[in-house]
C-alpha positions, 0 to 999 in steps of 0.5 A, a space after each residue: 500500500 505504501 509503495 503504491 502511494 509513493 509511486 502514485 504520488 510521483 506519477 500524479 506529480 509528473 502527469 499533472 505538472 501541466 496544471 502546476 505550470 498553469 498555476 505558478 509557472 509564470 512566477 517560476 519562469 520569471 525567476 528562471 529568466 531574470 535570475 540564475 538557474 540555481 534560483 529556480 532550483 531553490 524556488 522549487 525546493 522551497 515549494 516541495 518543502 511546503 508540500 512535505 510540511 503539509 503531508 507531515 501535518 495532515 498525517 499527524 492529524 490522522 495519527 491523533 485521530 487513530 489514538 482517540 478512536 479505533 486505530 484500524 477503523 479510523 485508518 480504513 475510513 481515512 483511506 476510503 476518503 482518500 480513494 474518493 478524493 482521488 476519484 474526484 481528482 481523476 474525474 476533474 482532470 477528465 473534465 467531468 465536474 469541478 470537484 475541488 472547487 470547494 476545497 480551493 475556496 476554503 484554501 483561499 482563506 489561508 492563502 489570503 493570510 500568506 499571499 501578502 508575504 509571498 508577494 514580497 518575495 516575488 523577485 528574490 535576489 538570493 537563493 535563500 530568498 528564492 527558497 522562501 518564495 517557493 515555500 510561501 507560494 507552495 501554499 497556493 490553493 490547488 486541487 491537484 495538491 489537495 488530491 495528493 494530500 488525500 494519500 498523505 491523509 491516509 498514510 500510517 505515519 507523519 513521515 510517510 505522509 511527508 514522503 508522499 508529498 515529496 514524491 508528488 513534488 519531485 514529479 512536478 520538477 521536470 516541467 517546473 524546471 523547464 519553464 522558460 527553458 524548454 518550451 516544448 516540454 512545457 507545451 507537452 505537459 499542458 496538453 489535453 492528452 497528458 491531462 486525460 492520461 493523468 485523469 485516467 491514472 488518478 481514477 484507476 489509483 482511486 478505484 484500486 485504493 477503494 478496492 483494497 480498503 473494502 477487502 480489509 474492512 
């Protein structure tokens, strides 16, 4: 189950990176064009660090719930939630509904608190500033990130939850690093075929996760 989650998160990041480019590719491209390439690398490391922190926090909440309630049933219940969220993500990528619009609206509340600080670091002048910029912009509300967090939510430990999000972030790296450099790769990952392939993969992983859970119930 853990290996499937890690591989699935990596594939999700890789196949869904076109969405990431659409969300914050402009900022990443500006950093890559106006600064040194290592600034872009530092920015993306900061972004992945934010994802890792999210995964650790949400998996810690899962662990706390397991200690308060029946651990096995709680974990199975959360995995059902994760399966449903993955299916929702797959359907949205297949252009069937806007399943994550509510989550993104909720995320806008916390983003409203972070955005003023993120805007201050939009033109970093050092690698450390680029890293901080990535950490702040990593909290930008995004349905794809939330679907990856679904896997982290169902992870047995906070460290595995963090690792799942790191794998997701690594999957987005090729396209995000190519912004402003390899326009053909960016155009490819933003294509409709890649989006549909990602949606099918998410749908399959969601159904597979649900099937495993129901067999364990």
